C-alpha positions as CSV (number, residue, x, y, z in Angstrom):
1,X,12.0,-2.7,-26.4
2,X,9.6,0.2,-26.8
3,X,7.7,0.3,-23.6
4,X,7.9,-0.7,-19.9
5,X,4.7,-0.5,-17.9
6,X,5.1,-0.2,-14.1
7,X,2.1,-0.8,-11.9
8,X,2.3,-0.3,-8.1
9,X,-0.2,-2.5,-6.3
10,X,-1.5,-2.2,-2.8
11,X,-4.4,-4.5,-1.9
12,X,-6.4,-4.2,-5.1
13,X,-5.9,-7.6,-6.8
14,X,-9.1,-7.7,-8.7
15,X,-8.5,-4.2,-10.2
16,X,-4.9,-5.2,-10.9
17,X,-6.0,-8.4,-12.8
18,X,-8.4,-6.4,-15.0
19,X,-5.7,-3.7,-15.5
20,X,-3.2,-6.3,-16.7
21,X,-5.7,-7.9,-19.0
22,X,-6.5,-4.5,-20.6
23,X,-2.8,-3.6,-20.9
24,X,-2.0,-6.9,-22.6
25,X,-4.7,-6.2,-25.2
26,X,-3.4,-2.6,-25.7
27,X,0.2,-3.8,-26.2
28,X,-0.4,-6.2,-29.1
29,X,1.3,-3.8,-31.6
30,X,4.0,-2.8,-29.2
31,X,7.2,-4.5,-27.9
32,X,7.1,-4.2,-24.2
33,X,7.0,-5.5,-20.7
34,X,4.8,-5.3,-17.6
35,X,6.3,-4.8,-14.2
36,X,4.1,-5.1,-11.0
37,X,5.5,-3.9,-7.7
38,X,3.5,-5.1,-4.8
39,X,3.8,-2.7,-1.9
40,X,3.5,-5.1,1.0
41,X,-0.2,-5.9,0.4
42,X,0.1,-8.8,2.9
43,X,-3.1,-10.4,1.5
44,X,-1.1,-12.8,-0.7
45,X,-3.6,-12.3,-3.5
46,X,-0.9,-11.3,-5.9
47,X,0.6,-14.8,-5.7
48,X,-2.4,-16.0,-7.7
49,X,-1.8,-13.3,-10.4
50,X,1.9,-14.3,-10.6
51,X,0.8,-17.8,-11.7
52,X,-1.9,-16.4,-14.0
53,X,0.5,-14.0,-15.7
54,X,3.9,-15.8,-16.0
55,X,5.1,-13.2,-18.5
56,X,4.6,-10.3,-16.1
57,X,7.5,-9.5,-13.8
58,X,6.4,-9.3,-10.1
59,X,8.5,-7.5,-7.5
60,X,7.6,-7.8,-3.9
61,X,8.5,-5.1,-1.4
62,X,8.6,-6.4,2.2
63,X,7.3,-3.1,3.5
64,X,5.1,-0.3,2.2
65,X,7.7,2.0,0.8
66,X,5.3,4.5,-0.7
67,X,4.2,5.2,-4.3
68,X,7.3,7.1,-5.5
69,X,9.9,4.6,-4.1
70,X,7.9,1.6,-5.3
71,X,7.8,3.0,-8.9
72,X,11.5,3.7,-8.7
73,X,12.0,0.0,-7.7
74,X,10.1,-1.0,-10.8
75,X,12.1,1.5,-12.9
76,X,15.4,-0.1,-11.9
77,X,14.1,-3.3,-13.7
78,X,12.7,-1.5,-16.8
79,X,14.2,-1.9,-20.2
80,X,11.9,0.1,-22.5
81,X,12.6,3.2,-24.5
82,X,9.5,4.7,-22.7
83,X,8.2,4.0,-19.2
84,X,4.5,4.2,-18.3
85,X,3.6,4.7,-14.7
86,X,0.1,3.2,-14.4
87,X,-2.4,2.9,-11.5
88,X,-3.9,-0.6,-10.9
89,X,-7.5,0.7,-10.8
90,X,-7.3,1.7,-14.5
91,X,-8.4,0.0,-17.8
92,X,-6.5,0.9,-21.0
93,X,-8.3,0.7,-24.3
94,X,-6.8,-1.1,-27.2
95,X,-5.5,2.0,-29.1
96,X,-4.2,4.1,-26.2
97,X,-0.7,2.8,-25.7
98,X,0.3,2.8,-29.4
99,X,-1.1,6.3,-29.8
100,X,1.1,7.6,-27.0
101,X,4.2,5.8,-28.2
102,X,3.7,7.1,-31.7
103,X,3.3,10.6,-30.4
104,X,6.6,10.4,-28.5
105,X,8.3,8.9,-31.5
106,X,7.3,11.9,-33.7
107,X,7.8,14.6,-31.1
108,X,11.4,14.4,-29.8
109,X,11.1,17.6,-27.8
110,X,8.2,16.1,-25.7
111,X,9.4,14.3,-22.6
112,X,6.2,12.9,-21.2
113,X,2.5,12.4,-22.1
114,X,-0.8,11.8,-20.3
115,X,-4.3,11.1,-21.5
116,X,-7.9,11.9,-20.9
117,X,-9.2,9.9,-17.9
118,X,-12.8,9.1,-17.2
119,X,-14.3,7.4,-14.2
120,X,-16.7,4.5,-14.0
121,X,-19.6,6.8,-14.8
122,X,-17.9,8.1,-18.0
123,X,-17.3,11.5,-16.4
124,X,-14.1,13.3,-17.3
125,X,-11.5,13.6,-14.5
126,X,-10.1,17.1,-14.4
127,X,-6.7,16.0,-13.0
128,X,-6.0,14.6,-16.5
129,X,-4.5,18.0,-17.4
130,X,-3.4,20.6,-14.9
131,X,-1.5,23.9,-14.5
132,X,1.2,24.3,-12.0
133,X,-0.3,24.6,-8.5
134,X,-0.6,28.0,-6.9
135,X,-2.4,29.8,-4.1
136,X,-4.9,31.5,-6.3
137,X,-6.0,28.4,-8.3
138,X,-6.1,26.5,-5.0
139,X,-8.4,29.2,-3.6
140,X,-10.7,29.1,-6.6
141,X,-10.9,25.3,-6.5
142,X,-11.6,25.0,-2.7
143,X,-14.1,27.7,-2.6
144,X,-16.1,26.1,-5.4
145,X,-15.6,29.0,-7.8
146,X,-13.7,26.8,-10.3
147,X,-16.7,24.4,-10.5
148,X,-19.1,27.3,-11.2
149,X,-16.9,28.4,-14.2
150,X,-15.5,25.1,-15.5
151,X,-14.5,26.5,-18.9
152,X,-12.7,29.6,-17.6
153,X,-9.0,29.8,-18.1
154,X,-8.6,32.0,-15.1
155,X,-11.2,30.9,-12.5
156,X,-10.6,27.2,-13.4
157,X,-6.9,27.6,-14.3
158,X,-5.6,24.7,-12.4
159,X,-7.7,22.2,-14.4
160,X,-7.0,24.3,-17.6
161,X,-10.7,24.6,-18.1
162,X,-10.3,26.7,-21.3
163,X,-8.6,23.8,-23.1
164,X,-10.7,21.2,-24.9
165,X,-10.6,17.8,-23.2
166,X,-10.7,16.0,-26.6
167,X,-7.6,17.7,-28.1
168,X,-3.9,17.7,-27.6
169,X,-2.3,20.4,-25.6
170,X,1.1,21.2,-23.9
171,X,0.4,21.4,-20.2
172,X,2.3,21.8,-17.0
173,X,1.3,18.8,-14.9
174,X,0.3,15.2,-15.7
175,X,-1.4,12.7,-13.4
176,X,0.6,9.8,-12.0
177,X,-2.3,7.4,-12.7
178,X,-1.1,7.4,-16.4
179,X,2.2,9.1,-17.1
180,X,4.4,7.9,-20.0
181,X,8.0,9.3,-19.8
182,X,11.1,8.8,-21.9
183,X,13.5,6.4,-20.1
184,X,16.5,8.6,-20.8
185,X,14.9,11.5,-18.9
186,X,14.0,9.3,-15.9
187,X,17.6,8.1,-15.8
188,X,18.7,11.8,-15.7
189,X,16.2,12.6,-12.9
190,X,16.7,9.3,-10.9
191,X,12.9,8.7,-11.3
192,X,10.5,10.1,-8.7
193,X,11.7,12.0,-5.7
194,X,11.5,9.5,-2.9
195,X,10.9,12.2,-0.4
196,X,7.3,12.1,-1.6
197,X,5.7,9.1,0.1
198,X,2.3,9.4,-1.6
199,X,0.7,12.4,-3.4
200,X,2.6,15.2,-5.1
201,X,5.3,13.0,-6.8
202,X,3.6,13.3,-10.2
203,X,3.5,17.1,-9.9
204,X,7.2,17.2,-8.9
205,X,8.2,14.9,-11.7
206,X,6.3,17.0,-14.3
207,X,8.1,20.1,-13.2
208,X,11.5,18.5,-13.3
209,X,11.0,17.1,-16.8
210,X,10.3,20.6,-18.0
211,X,13.3,22.0,-16.1
212,X,15.4,19.8,-18.4
213,X,13.9,21.6,-21.4
214,X,11.3,19.1,-22.5
215,X,7.6,19.8,-23.0
216,X,4.9,17.6,-21.6
217,X,1.6,16.9,-23.5
218,X,-2.0,16.0,-22.6
219,X,-3.4,13.8,-25.4
220,X,-7.2,14.3,-25.2
221,X,-7.7,11.9,-28.2
222,X,-6.5,9.0,-26.1
223,X,-8.5,7.7,-23.1
224,X,-8.3,5.4,-20.1
225,X,-10.9,4.5,-17.4
226,X,-9.7,5.3,-13.9
227,X,-12.0,4.0,-11.2
228,X,-10.3,6.2,-8.6
229,X,-11.8,4.4,-5.6
230,X,-10.6,7.0,-3.1
231,X,-11.8,10.6,-3.5
232,X,-10.6,13.5,-1.4
233,X,-13.7,13.1,0.8
234,X,-12.8,9.5,1.5
235,X,-9.2,10.0,2.5
236,X,-8.4,9.1,6.1
237,X,-7.0,11.7,8.4
238,X,-3.6,10.0,8.0
239,X,-3.8,10.3,4.2
240,X,-4.8,13.9,4.5
241,X,-1.7,14.6,6.6
242,X,0.5,12.8,4.0
243,X,-1.2,14.9,1.2
244,X,-0.6,18.3,2.8
245,X,2.9,17.3,3.9
246,X,3.6,16.5,0.2
247,X,2.2,19.9,-0.8
248,X,4.5,21.7,1.7
249,X,7.5,19.7,0.4
250,X,6.6,20.7,-3.2
251,X,6.3,24.4,-2.3
252,X,9.6,24.4,-0.4
253,X,11.3,22.7,-3.2
254,X,10.1,24.6,-6.2
255,X,9.1,28.1,-5.1
256,X,11.4,30.9,-4.0
257,X,10.8,31.8,-0.4
258,X,8.7,28.6,-0.2
259,X,9.0,28.5,3.5
260,X,7.0,31.7,3.8
261,X,4.1,30.0,1.9
262,X,3.7,27.2,4.5
263,X,1.1,29.1,6.6
264,X,-1.0,29.5,3.4
265,X,-0.9,25.8,2.9
266,X,-2.3,25.2,6.4
267,X,-5.0,27.7,5.5
268,X,-5.8,25.7,2.3
269,X,-5.8,22.5,4.4
270,X,-8.4,24.1,6.7
271,X,-10.5,25.3,3.8
272,X,-10.4,21.8,2.2
273,X,-11.5,20.2,5.4
274,X,-14.4,22.6,5.7
275,X,-15.5,22.1,2.1
276,X,-15.3,18.3,2.5
277,X,-17.6,18.6,5.5
278,X,-20.1,20.6,3.4
279,X,-19.9,18.8,0.1
280,X,-21.4,15.4,-0.9
281,X,-19.0,12.5,-1.6
282,X,-17.7,12.2,-5.1
283,X,-16.3,8.7,-5.0
284,X,-17.3,5.8,-7.3
285,X,-17.0,3.5,-4.2
286,X,-20.8,3.4,-3.5
287,X,-21.3,2.0,-7.0
288,X,-18.3,-0.3,-6.7
289,X,-20.1,-1.9,-3.7
290,X,-23.6,-1.6,-5.2
291,X,-26.0,-4.4,-5.9
292,X,-28.0,-2.2,-8.2
293,X,-29.7,-3.7,-11.3
294,X,-27.7,-4.2,-14.4
295,X,-27.8,-5.1,-18.1
296,X,-25.0,-7.2,-19.6
297,X,-23.7,-6.2,-23.0
298,X,-22.3,-9.4,-24.7
299,X,-23.3,-12.7,-26.2
300,X,-25.3,-15.3,-24.3
301,X,-22.2,-17.2,-23.1
302,X,-20.6,-14.0,-21.7
303,X,-23.9,-13.0,-20.1
304,X,-24.2,-16.4,-18.3
305,X,-20.5,-16.1,-17.2
306,X,-21.2,-12.7,-15.7
307,X,-24.3,-14.0,-14.0
308,X,-22.4,-16.8,-12.4
309,X,-19.6,-14.4,-11.2
310,X,-22.2,-12.2,-9.5
311,X,-24.1,-15.1,-7.9
312,X,-20.8,-16.5,-6.6
313,X,-20.3,-13.1,-4.9
314,X,-23.6,-13.5,-3.1
315,X,-25.1,-10.7,-5.2
316,X,-27.9,-12.6,-7.1
317,X,-30.7,-10.9,-9.0
318,X,-28.6,-8.0,-10.3
319,X,-28.7,-8.9,-13.9
320,X,-32.1,-7.9,-15.5
321,X,-31.2,-8.9,-19.1
322,X,-28.6,-9.4,-21.7
323,X,-28.2,-7.2,-24.8
324,X,-26.5,-9.1,-27.6
325,X,-23.9,-7.2,-29.6
326,X,-22.2,-8.0,-32.8
327,X,-18.8,-7.0,-34.3
328,X,-18.6,-3.3,-34.9
329,X,-21.2,-3.0,-32.2
330,X,-21.1,0.7,-31.5
331,X,-23.0,1.5,-34.6
332,X,-25.7,-1.0,-33.7
333,X,-25.8,0.1,-30.1
334,X,-26.3,3.1,-32.2
335,X,-29.8,3.2,-31.1
336,X,-28.5,4.8,-27.9
337,X,-31.8,6.4,-27.2
338,X,-33.4,2.9,-27.2
339,X,-30.8,1.6,-24.8
340,X,-31.2,4.6,-22.6
341,X,-35.0,4.1,-22.5
342,X,-34.6,0.4,-21.7
343,X,-32.4,1.4,-18.7
344,X,-35.0,3.9,-17.5
345,X,-37.8,1.4,-17.9
346,X,-36.1,-1.3,-15.9
347,X,-34.4,1.1,-13.5
348,X,-30.9,0.0,-14.6
349,X,-28.1,1.7,-12.8
350,X,-25.1,-0.1,-14.3
351,X,-23.9,-1.9,-17.5
352,X,-21.6,-4.9,-17.4
353,X,-19.5,-4.9,-20.6
354,X,-18.1,-8.2,-21.9
355,X,-14.6,-7.9,-23.4
356,X,-13.9,-8.5,-26.2
357,X,-17.5,-8.7,-27.4
358,X,-17.3,-5.0,-27.0
359,X,-13.8,-3.5,-27.1
360,X,-12.6,-1.1,-24.4
361,X,-12.1,1.5,-27.1
362,X,-15.8,1.2,-28.0
363,X,-16.8,1.0,-24.4
364,X,-15.2,4.3,-23.5
365,X,-17.0,6.0,-26.4
366,X,-20.3,4.5,-25.1
367,X,-19.5,5.6,-21.5
368,X,-19.1,9.2,-22.6
369,X,-22.4,9.1,-24.4
370,X,-24.4,7.4,-21.6
371,X,-23.0,9.3,-18.6
372,X,-24.8,8.5,-15.4
373,X,-24.7,4.8,-15.8
374,X,-22.0,2.9,-14.0
375,X,-19.8,0.6,-16.1
376,X,-18.1,-2.7,-15.0
377,X,-16.2,-5.1,-17.2
378,X,-15.9,-8.9,-17.5
379,X,-13.0,-10.3,-19.6
380,X,-13.3,-13.6,-21.4
381,X,-11.3,-16.3,-19.6
382,X,-11.2,-14.3,-16.3
383,X,-13.2,-14.6,-13.1
384,X,-12.4,-11.1,-12.0
385,X,-15.3,-8.7,-11.5
386,X,-14.6,-5.8,-9.0
387,X,-17.3,-5.0,-6.5
388,X,-15.1,-3.2,-4.0
389,X,-11.6,-1.9,-3.5
């Protein structure tokens, strides 16, 4: 078996359903398995998904054991040559998994790969590729200097701003939202460090993979959609405490005299809180809950299906029209300026894409060219359409 995909779920059943549907489409040329670990969601919604996806292995933890330990629980049941750790609020285009597997096949010195991630607006997520965290790059990020110089390899070093987001690069840190690792390496490392409850475990694993002598790569020519419902501004105080506890743990574990750096982490924590108070929210959550007007891209049957789904969620009147698309649609939607003008004319804030009328691979290309519009997806044969987390 080539690939085991592990998805840790916590109370996001609609996102999870769409994630599984996208993964199954992306796995058509790959031998693999999907393992879902439910982290004590308590809403019993995953029971429905277990019936809907009998070929998916569901594991139920009686308590919330954290992200790292839940992934390790799934890892104990994994049989693939490679293991993908994947967040449930992601959508994986049709070519992404095979591209990553082929890269690892050809590059035996590479231990893990990540991909370019975009959010629901088509905006690139800078955590897709990162340098090893340090005090200086934390200072530049939290003071806003990195945002002022996004292409700088020094002032925006943590996000590796000097490296093209569309190309392949060796990097220091991958994101746990999409992290494909050789199973032999994970066996050597015993998976994630369970001392990290949530946050920091992906940074720690990236460092430990390289300590074994392997490189890790960012593949900018492969892409996923990551809705990332919680931004740093939307973290609860409890989540913030967990985050900075993880940072302190990482520093003590991987830096000489790490204990002496703890006061600086408290300073960074204070600076982050102050910046959060000053800055506007960056989450996609307002649009996930939005009832803003939308066009549907798909055939008439799919358009009516989407309309019924929205009406059943007591959100009537959102759909303002349906744009029919044919096979190889991207070239025909090619009149992007016309589509953009239509959206402006009717004050359209979001597009609902019907899969497979438009493939996810085509949709991600469309998203990066029509940034500013919010994208949702409807899959043929599914009644899932996320409107909140």
